[in-house]
C-alpha positions as a Markdown table, in Angstrom:
| # | Residue | x | y | z |
|---|---|---|---|---|
| 1 | Leu | 64.0 | 96.2 | 117.4 |
| 2 | Phe | 66.2 | 94.5 | 118.5 |
| 3 | Asn | 66.1 | 91.0 | 119.7 |
| 4 | Ile | 68.0 | 90.9 | 122.7 |
| 5 | Asn | 66.6 | 89.3 | 125.9 |
| 6 | Thr | 68.9 | 88.3 | 128.1 |
| 7 | Ile | 72.8 | 88.9 | 129.3 |
| 8 | Lys | 73.8 | 86.3 | 126.8 |
| 9 | Asp | 72.1 | 88.2 | 123.9 |
| 10 | Ile | 73.6 | 90.7 | 124.9 |
| 11 | Leu | 76.9 | 89.4 | 125.0 |
| 12 | Arg | 76.6 | 88.3 | 121.8 |
| 13 | Val | 75.5 | 91.6 | 120.2 |
| 14 | Leu | 78.4 | 93.4 | 121.6 |
| 15 | Ser | 81.0 | 90.7 | 119.9 |
| 16 | Glu | 79.1 | 90.9 | 116.6 |
| 17 | Asp | 79.6 | 94.7 | 116.5 |
| 18 | Phe | 82.8 | 94.6 | 117.5 |
| 19 | Arg | 83.7 | 92.4 | 115.0 |
| 20 | His | 82.0 | 94.0 | 112.2 |
| 21 | Leu | 83.9 | 97.6 | 113.6 |
| 22 | Glu | 87.1 | 95.5 | 112.7 |
| 23 | Ile | 86.6 | 94.1 | 109.3 |
| 24 | Ile | 84.9 | 97.7 | 107.9 |
| 25 | His | 86.0 | 100.6 | 110.1 |
| 26 | Lys | 89.5 | 101.2 | 109.1 |
| 27 | Ser | 89.4 | 103.9 | 111.6 |
| 28 | Glu | 88.3 | 101.8 | 114.8 |
| 29 | Pro | 91.0 | 103.0 | 117.6 |
| 30 | Leu | 94.3 | 101.8 | 117.6 |
| 31 | Leu | 95.8 | 101.0 | 121.1 |
| 32 | Ile | 99.4 | 103.0 | 121.2 |
| 33 | Ser | 102.1 | 104.3 | 123.5 |
| 34 | Lys | 103.5 | 107.6 | 123.9 |
| 35 | Lys | 107.1 | 105.8 | 123.9 |
| 36 | Pro | 109.5 | 106.3 | 120.8 |
| 37 | His | 109.9 | 102.7 | 120.3 |
| 38 | Ser | 106.2 | 102.5 | 119.8 |
| 39 | Pro | 105.5 | 101.4 | 115.7 |
| 40 | Thr | 102.6 | 103.2 | 115.2 |
| 41 | Ile | 102.3 | 106.6 | 116.8 |
| 42 | Ile | 105.3 | 109.1 | 118.8 |
| 43 | Val | 102.9 | 112.2 | 120.8 |
| 44 | Asp | 105.3 | 115.1 | 120.5 |
| 45 | Lys | 103.3 | 117.6 | 122.5 |
| 46 | Ile | 99.8 | 118.3 | 124.0 |
| 47 | Gln | 98.6 | 121.9 | 124.4 |
| 48 | Pro | 95.7 | 123.7 | 124.8 |
| 49 | Leu | 93.2 | 123.8 | 122.5 |
| 50 | Gln | 93.5 | 126.7 | 120.0 |
| 51 | Asn | 94.6 | 125.2 | 116.7 |
| 52 | Lys | 92.2 | 126.8 | 114.0 |
| 53 | Ala | 92.1 | 123.5 | 111.6 |
| 54 | Leu | 90.9 | 121.5 | 115.4 |
| 55 | Leu | 88.1 | 124.2 | 116.0 |
| 56 | Asp | 86.8 | 124.3 | 112.6 |
| 57 | Tyr | 86.4 | 120.5 | 112.5 |
| 58 | Leu | 84.7 | 120.5 | 116.0 |
| 59 | Ser | 82.4 | 123.5 | 114.6 |
| 60 | Thr | 81.1 | 121.1 | 111.5 |
| 61 | Arg | 80.3 | 119.2 | 114.4 |
| 62 | Lys | 78.1 | 122.4 | 116.3 |
| 63 | Leu | 79.8 | 121.5 | 119.2 |
| 64 | Asn | 79.9 | 125.0 | 121.5 |
| 65 | Leu | 83.7 | 126.4 | 121.3 |
| 66 | Asp | 83.6 | 127.6 | 124.7 |
| 67 | Tyr | 82.9 | 124.1 | 126.1 |
| 68 | Cys | 85.5 | 121.8 | 123.6 |
| 69 | Arg | 88.2 | 124.6 | 124.7 |
| 70 | Tyr | 87.2 | 123.4 | 128.2 |
| 71 | Tyr | 86.9 | 119.7 | 128.2 |
| 72 | Leu | 89.6 | 118.8 | 125.0 |
| 73 | Lys | 93.2 | 119.7 | 124.1 |
| 74 | Glu | 95.0 | 119.3 | 121.0 |
| 75 | Val | 97.6 | 116.5 | 120.7 |
| 76 | Tyr | 100.7 | 116.3 | 117.9 |
| 77 | Tyr | 101.9 | 113.8 | 117.2 |
| 78 | Thr | 104.0 | 111.5 | 114.6 |
| 79 | Val | 103.4 | 108.4 | 112.4 |
| 80 | Lys | 106.1 | 107.3 | 110.1 |
| 81 | Asp | 107.7 | 110.3 | 110.0 |
| 82 | Lys | 105.1 | 112.4 | 109.2 |
| 83 | Lys | 103.6 | 115.1 | 111.3 |
| 84 | Tyr | 100.0 | 114.9 | 112.2 |
| 85 | Phe | 97.7 | 116.9 | 114.8 |
| 86 | Ala | 94.1 | 115.9 | 116.9 |
| 87 | Val | 91.9 | 116.3 | 119.1 |
| 88 | Ala | 92.6 | 114.8 | 122.6 |
| 89 | Phe | 90.1 | 114.2 | 125.2 |
| 90 | Pro | 91.5 | 112.7 | 128.7 |
| 91 | Ala | 90.4 | 109.7 | 130.7 |
| 92 | Asp | 90.8 | 109.3 | 134.0 |
| 93 | Asn | 93.8 | 107.1 | 134.1 |
| 94 | Ala | 97.1 | 108.7 | 133.8 |
| 95 | Glu | 98.2 | 110.0 | 130.7 |
| 96 | Thr | 95.5 | 107.9 | 128.7 |
| 97 | Trp | 93.9 | 110.0 | 125.9 |
| 98 | Glu | 91.0 | 109.7 | 123.4 |
| 99 | Leu | 92.2 | 111.1 | 119.9 |
| 100 | Arg | 90.1 | 112.3 | 117.0 |
| 101 | Asn | 90.4 | 114.8 | 113.7 |
| 102 | Pro | 88.1 | 114.3 | 110.9 |
| 103 | Tyr | 90.7 | 111.2 | 109.5 |
| 104 | Phe | 91.9 | 109.6 | 112.5 |
| 105 | Lys | 90.4 | 108.0 | 115.4 |
| 106 | Ala | 93.3 | 106.3 | 118.0 |
| 107 | Ile | 93.9 | 106.0 | 122.0 |
| 108 | Val | 96.9 | 107.0 | 123.3 |
| 109 | Gly | 97.4 | 104.7 | 126.6 |
| 110 | Ser | 95.4 | 101.9 | 127.9 |
| 111 | Lys | 91.6 | 102.2 | 127.7 |
| 112 | Gly | 89.4 | 104.2 | 130.5 |
| 113 | Val | 86.6 | 106.0 | 131.3 |
| 114 | Ser | 86.1 | 109.6 | 132.3 |
| 115 | Thr | 84.6 | 110.7 | 134.9 |
| 116 | Phe | 83.5 | 114.4 | 136.1 |
| 117 | Pro | 82.2 | 115.5 | 139.4 |
| 118 | Gly | 78.8 | 117.1 | 140.2 |
| 119 | Glu | 77.1 | 119.2 | 142.7 |
| 120 | Pro | 78.0 | 118.5 | 146.4 |
| 121 | Leu | 76.0 | 115.9 | 147.4 |
| 122 | Asn | 74.6 | 115.2 | 143.9 |
| 123 | Lys | 73.5 | 110.9 | 143.6 |
| 124 | Gln | 72.4 | 111.1 | 140.0 |
| 125 | Leu | 74.7 | 110.2 | 137.5 |
| 126 | Val | 74.8 | 110.6 | 133.8 |
| 127 | Val | 76.4 | 108.4 | 131.5 |
| 128 | Phe | 77.8 | 109.0 | 127.6 |
| 129 | Glu | 79.5 | 106.1 | 125.4 |
| 130 | Gly | 81.9 | 108.9 | 123.7 |
| 131 | Phe | 83.0 | 112.4 | 124.4 |
| 132 | Ser | 81.7 | 113.9 | 121.4 |
| 133 | Asp | 77.8 | 112.7 | 123.3 |
| 134 | Phe | 79.2 | 114.3 | 126.2 |
| 135 | Leu | 80.0 | 117.6 | 124.5 |
| 136 | Ser | 77.1 | 117.5 | 122.4 |
| 137 | Tyr | 74.5 | 117.3 | 125.1 |
| 138 | Leu | 76.4 | 120.4 | 126.9 |
| 139 | Thr | 75.8 | 122.0 | 123.9 |
| 140 | Leu | 72.4 | 121.7 | 124.1 |
| 141 | Leu | 71.7 | 122.6 | 126.8 |
| 142 | Gln | 73.9 | 125.4 | 126.7 |
| 143 | Gln | 75.4 | 124.6 | 130.2 |
| 144 | Pro | 79.2 | 124.3 | 130.5 |
| 145 | Arg | 78.8 | 121.5 | 133.1 |
| 146 | Leu | 75.9 | 119.5 | 134.7 |
| 147 | Lys | 74.6 | 119.0 | 138.0 |
| 148 | Ser | 74.5 | 115.9 | 137.6 |
| 149 | Leu | 77.8 | 113.4 | 138.1 |
| 150 | Val | 79.2 | 112.2 | 134.7 |
| 151 | Ile | 80.5 | 109.3 | 133.2 |
| 152 | Val | 81.8 | 109.6 | 129.7 |
| 153 | Met | 82.6 | 105.3 | 128.7 |
| 154 | Asn | 85.1 | 106.2 | 126.1 |
| 155 | Ser | 84.2 | 102.8 | 124.6 |
| 156 | Ala | 81.0 | 100.4 | 124.9 |
| 157 | Ser | 83.4 | 97.4 | 126.5 |
| 158 | Met | 83.9 | 100.1 | 129.1 |
| 159 | Val | 80.0 | 98.5 | 131.3 |
| 160 | Lys | 82.0 | 97.0 | 134.1 |
| 161 | Asn | 83.7 | 100.2 | 135.0 |
| 162 | Val | 79.7 | 102.1 | 134.8 |
| 163 | Leu | 78.7 | 99.3 | 137.2 |
| 164 | Glu | 81.4 | 99.5 | 139.8 |
| 165 | Phe | 81.0 | 103.6 | 139.9 |
| 166 | Ile | 77.2 | 102.9 | 139.9 |
| 167 | Gln | 77.8 | 101.0 | 143.0 |
| 168 | Asn | 80.7 | 102.4 | 144.4 |
| 169 | Glu | 79.4 | 106.0 | 145.0 |
| 170 | Gln | 76.0 | 104.6 | 145.7 |
| 171 | Ile | 74.4 | 106.6 | 142.7 |
| 172 | Glu | 70.6 | 106.8 | 143.4 |
| 173 | Arg | 69.3 | 107.4 | 139.4 |
| 174 | Thr | 71.1 | 106.7 | 136.4 |
| 175 | Tyr | 70.5 | 108.4 | 133.0 |
| 176 | Leu | 71.8 | 106.7 | 129.8 |
| 177 | Phe | 72.6 | 108.9 | 126.4 |
| 178 | Leu | 74.3 | 105.8 | 124.4 |
| 179 | Asp | 73.8 | 105.0 | 120.4 |
| 180 | Asn | 71.2 | 103.9 | 118.7 |
| 181 | Asp | 72.4 | 101.2 | 117.5 |
| 182 | Pro | 72.4 | 97.4 | 118.9 |
| 183 | Arg | 75.8 | 98.2 | 120.9 |
| 184 | Gly | 73.8 | 100.8 | 122.4 |
| 185 | Gln | 70.8 | 98.9 | 123.5 |
| 186 | Ala | 73.0 | 95.9 | 124.4 |
| 187 | Val | 75.1 | 98.4 | 126.9 |
| 188 | Ala | 71.5 | 99.8 | 128.2 |
| 189 | Gln | 70.3 | 96.7 | 129.0 |
| 190 | Thr | 72.9 | 95.4 | 131.0 |
| 191 | Ile | 73.2 | 98.3 | 133.0 |
| 192 | Gln | 69.7 | 98.3 | 133.7 |
| 193 | Gln | 69.9 | 94.4 | 135.1 |
| 194 | Glu | 72.9 | 94.9 | 136.9 |
| 195 | Thr | 72.2 | 98.0 | 139.0 |
| 196 | Thr | 69.1 | 98.1 | 141.7 |
| 197 | Ser | 69.0 | 101.8 | 141.0 |
| 198 | Pro | 66.7 | 103.3 | 138.6 |
| 199 | Val | 68.5 | 103.6 | 135.3 |
| 200 | Ile | 66.5 | 105.7 | 132.7 |
| 201 | Asp | 67.4 | 105.3 | 129.1 |
| 202 | Lys | 66.8 | 108.7 | 127.1 |
| 203 | Ala | 67.8 | 107.1 | 123.7 |
| 204 | Ser | 64.3 | 107.7 | 122.7 |
| 205 | Leu | 64.8 | 111.4 | 123.0 |
| 206 | Tyr | 67.2 | 111.4 | 120.0 |
| 207 | Ala | 65.0 | 108.7 | 118.1 |
| 208 | Gly | 65.7 | 108.4 | 114.3 |
| 209 | Tyr | 69.3 | 109.3 | 115.1 |
| 210 | Asp | 72.9 | 107.5 | 115.8 |
| 211 | Asp | 73.6 | 109.6 | 118.8 |
| 212 | Leu | 73.3 | 112.9 | 120.0 |
| 213 | Asn | 75.7 | 114.2 | 117.7 |
| 214 | Asp | 73.7 | 113.6 | 115.2 |
| 215 | Phe | 70.9 | 114.8 | 117.0 |
| 216 | Leu | 72.7 | 118.3 | 117.6 |
| 217 | Gln | 73.6 | 118.7 | 113.9 |
| 218 | Ala | 70.2 | 118.2 | 113.0 |
| 219 | Gly | 69.2 | 121.0 | 114.9 |
| 220 | Gly | 67.6 | 118.7 | 117.4 |
| 221 | Lys | 66.5 | 120.1 | 121.1 |
| 222 | Leu | 66.3 | 118.2 | 124.3 |
| 223 | Pro | 64.6 | 119.2 | 126.9 |
| 224 | Ser | 66.9 | 119.8 | 130.5 |
| 225 | Phe | 66.0 | 116.9 | 133.5 |
């Protein structure tokens, strides 16, 4: 259990966790640009997902490839005159993509959430921390889409965007599928404390695993709701 009781504690945990990531994880996302003068990366093209190496990578994560083809693209980019490719997941703000391959994790554009509509008049929201969690959930349920509205945060720092969405869309109930770590718990508590409608933290369904994708890879099963 984590000793998180107040908003001050939540902000402290988020701050400490981000500092840890900066020091330890070399794959922590980099803010990059499509402009040719970018010192880090130049995006050459974005196209439908079909690269066998990328499909194999997604298969190792046990994700349904049909769902991946629907929600993801593949991007080809250049770094220091060398050519690479990665899976690309779009955010709502224009020309922003989350990039992933087995060795690289980055952002094209500015950080933002990804939202997906639910059925008409549905006022339930499901929140995921990353797109692999979202695709893992669809894979676990064997459903290509959800009846509820969906937000993929793409970063724990996007909690303000989630709160604004809940208010603006008059969400009646929110389900959280966040990481089982101090950062995920902190985000869950923030949303619960700052929201007047019911918020249900579903992380206990995959207790003992870092996130939904780890749970999926271990052969876990989830009920629908």
